[in-house]
N, C-alpha and C positions, 0 to 999 in steps of 0.2 A: 407285906408289900415293901419293896425297897424304895428309898427316897433319894432325890437328887442331893448330892453332896456327901453321901455315906461312902465309906471305904469298906471293902470286903476282901476276904481271901477268896481266890478263884483258882481252881486246878484244871489244867488242860494238858493232855498228853504226858501225864506224870510229873509235870512241873507246876509249881505253886507261884501264883502272882498275887499282888495286891492291886485292886482296881478301884477307881473312883466312878460312881454313878453320875453321869452328866445329863441324862434325859429327864424331862419334867415329870413330876409325880403323876399327872393325869395320864401321860403316856405309859408310865410304869404299871399302872393299874390294869391295863389291857394288853400290853405288848411286852416283849423281852426288852430289858433296859439297854441303853447305850452306855458303854463304859470306856474309860481310858486307863491304861496301865500306869502304875507308879514305878518310876525308876529309882534305884538307890542313888544317893548322893545328889547334892544340889549342883547344878551345872550352869555356868554362864553360857547360855545357849540361845538358839533361835527362838522366835516367838511361839513355836508350837510346843516348847518345853516350859511348863509353868512351875516355878519353885514353890514348894510347900513351906509354910512359915512355922515358927516355933509353937504357935498355939494349935496347929493341926495335930492329929493323933499320931502321925509318923512323919519322918523326914523324907526328902527326895524331891522328885519332879514328876508332874503329871504330863504324860506324853500324848498330847491331843492328836498328833499325826497318826497314832495307832488306834483311832476310834473304831470300836467294834461293838456288836451286840453279844451279850453273854447271859446264859441262864444263871442268875445269882440266887443263892439261898443261904440259909443260916443267919447267924447274928452278925451285925456290922461291927467292925473294929472300932469305928468312931465316925465322926463327921468333920469335914474340913470347915474352916471359918468362912463367913460370908464374903470376906475380902478375897480369899483364895478362889472361891467359886466364881466370883465376878471376873477375876483374871482368866480363869479357865473359859468362861463364856466369851470373853473378848478374844482369846486365842482361837477358839472355834470359829468365831465370826471372821477373823482375819484369814484363817485357813480356807474357808469356803467362799469368802467374798472375792478372792483373787482369781 
């Protein structure tokens, strides 16, 4: 089972992406997980781009505006920090509360 905060490689249409699992573990046990893609480079950007920090397994920004469901499998690359995951949750809330 995939867990919230894990980062995976994901391939679609011959292109490879890194994605961050944002759905809760209870959801992931019974349904396809919700994920956001990781963009390369840290950007000074709008609230829907959350910069990953040095302690995270890779650099870049989580693009919560591109939230989608994806069949994830294999081994995770790593897990983001709790602080990063909290900022992602806040960005998701901001995106959907407006």
